[in-house]
C-alpha positions in Angstrom: -10.1 22.4 3.0 -10.7 26.1 2.1 -8.2 28.1 -0.9 -7.8 31.2 -0.9 -6.8 33.9 -3.8 -5.6 32.5 -7.2 -4.3 29.2 -5.4 -5.4 25.4 -6.3 -5.0 21.8 -5.4 -3.6 19.3 -7.3 -3.5 15.6 -7.7 0.2 14.3 -8.6 0.2 12.3 -11.6 2.6 9.5 -12.0 2.7 7.8 -15.2 4.9 4.6 -15.3 6.4 3.6 -19.0 6.5 0.2 -19.9 8.9 -1.5 -22.4 7.6 -3.7 -25.7 8.7 -6.7 -23.4 6.4 -5.5 -20.8 9.0 -4.3 -18.1 8.0 -1.6 -15.9 10.4 1.1 -15.8 11.3 3.3 -13.1 8.7 6.1 -12.4 9.3 9.4 -14.8 7.5 11.9 -13.3 6.6 14.9 -16.0 5.0 17.2 -13.9 1.3 16.4 -14.8 -1.4 16.8 -12.2 -5.3 16.3 -12.5 -7.1 19.7 -10.5 -8.9 18.7 -7.4 -9.6 22.6 -5.1 -9.2 25.8 -6.8 -9.4 29.1 -5.3 -12.1 32.2 -5.7 -9.9 33.9 -7.9 -8.6 31.3 -9.8 -10.0 32.2 -13.5 -8.4 29.6 -16.3 -8.5 26.4 -14.9 -11.3 24.3 -13.2 -12.1 20.9 -11.2 -10.9 18.5 -13.2 -8.6 20.2 -15.1 -5.2 18.6 -16.1 -2.5 20.4 -15.7 1.4 20.4 -16.1 3.4 21.9 -13.5 6.9 24.0 -13.4 9.7 21.9 -11.6 10.7 23.1 -8.4 7.6 25.2 -7.6 4.4 24.9 -5.3 4.2 22.6 -2.1 3.5 19.2 -1.7 1.5 17.6 0.4 -1.4 14.4 1.4 -4.8 15.1 0.9 -7.4 12.4 1.4 -4.6 10.0 0.6 -3.0 11.7 -2.6 0.0 12.7 -3.4 -0.7 16.5 -4.0 0.7 19.9 -4.9 -0.6 23.3 -4.2 0.2 25.9 -7.0 -0.5 29.0 -7.7 -2.4 29.9 -10.6 -0.7 32.7 -12.4 3.2 31.3 -12.8 3.3 27.5 -11.6 1.2 25.8 -14.1 -0.2 26.0 -17.3 -3.5 23.9 -19.2 -2.9 20.6 -21.1 -5.9 20.5 -23.3 
């Protein structure tokens, strides 16, 4: 897949929580993702970066059997250090 402009494709990270007793709580998605592909105009992110994206932005899709989100760099996500 070739991405154009300042867009990127990131794999959605699902973080299951466990209680002290070992019970798994329902998934509480924290809107985290790992960058898989970046467009040529992406300035601040690179493949492998962990990002946080905002609720209700981007387009979700399946890519290589993974749940992913298609985002615009400047307005829809931020780098997690």
